N, C-alpha and C positions, 0 to 999 in steps of 0.2 A: 504494500500500500504506500502510496506516495502522498506526502503531506506538502501542501504548498504554503508558502509564507504569505501572510496578509500584509498589506500596506508596506510593501518592501521599500519604496522610495519616499514615503511621506512620514513625517514625525507625528507622534500622537498628539492630539488636541487636549489642552488643559481647559476644563470647564470653569468659568468664573462664578457659576451659581453657588457651589458650595462655599467658596470664599466669601461671597456676599452674605450668605446665611451666617457664617461664623462671625463676621464683622457686626451684623445686627444683633446677634446673641451677646457678644461682648459689650456692645453699646447698651443694651437693656440691662445687663448685669451691673455695669458700672453706674448706670443711672439709679438703679435700685440700691446698690451698696453704698453710695455716697450720701452724705448728709449735708444739706445746705443750710441748716439752722444753727450749726455750731460755730459761728463766726467768732473769732477771737477779737476782743475789743476792750476798751476801758471806758469807764464812765467818768466824765469830768464836766463840771459846769464852768465855763469860761465867760467872763464878762469883758466885752470889748469897750474900752473907754478912750477918751482923748488924751490921757496922761495926767489929768487932774485927779486929786485925791477923792475917792469915793468912800473911804473908810473913816469912821468917826472915832477910832481909837487913838491913843497917844503913841502907839508904836509906829515908828517910821517905816514906810514900805521899802522893800528891797527890789532893786531893778536888775534884771538879767538881760543883757544885750546879746542877741544872736546875730552873728556876722554872716555874710554871704557864703563863706567857706565852712561854716559850722562852728567857728570859734566862739566861746562863751566868755563873758565877763560879768562878774558879780559886783555891782556898784563901782565899776571901772577897773576892777582887778581881774586878771585872767584866772579862769578856773576850769577844771576838766569836768566832763559830763559824768564820769564815774563817781566823783566825790561831791557832786553838786547838792544832792538831797541831804547828805549827811552834814555838809557845811551849813546849809540853811537851818536844819533842825538843831544843830549845836550852837551856832553863833547868833541866829535870828529866829528864836523859837516861835514867837507868835506874830511875827511880822508878815503882813500881806506881801505876796510876790507879784511883781509886774514883769511880764515877759514882753520884751520889745525887739522887733526885728529891725536891724540897721543895715544899711548899704545893700538893699535888695536881697535880704535873706530868703532862702528857699523855704517853702512851706513844709517840706519833709524834715528840715532841721528843727523847725518849731514843734512839730508833732513828736519828734524824737525826744526833745527836751521835756515836753509836757508828759510824755509817757514815763520818762525817768523820774520826774517829780512825783507823779501819781504813784508809781511803784515804791518810791522812797518814803511816802507818807505825807507829802506836802499837798494840802488840799485847797488852800486859798490862793488861786492863781488868776491874775487878770492879764489880758492881752491888750497892750497899748500900742498906739500908732507912733 
């Protein structure tokens, strides 16, 4: 008995239908497995003022200047972000904090400073122009 070879000159065709099915199954799996409600965030109330005092206390407010390159200064003296909250709590315990962008500071730098202050326990933060 003589067997003949099929499709001797042509290469076998790869079907795209199983590939599309697998992609849709993976899409449905990841849509069901992911959670869109667990966003990480922090709660902070920020009052935007024009720089004039809004606090009625005798404690002098502390001003933090945020530069365009992310450099910080606390009442005119350079300070690092890592020690900012500890310095405020140690040296200026009940003083209100004013966060002021200078020289075209990036919004991300302001958010980073606010986040560090919030995690460090500083709650009274005002954003001034």
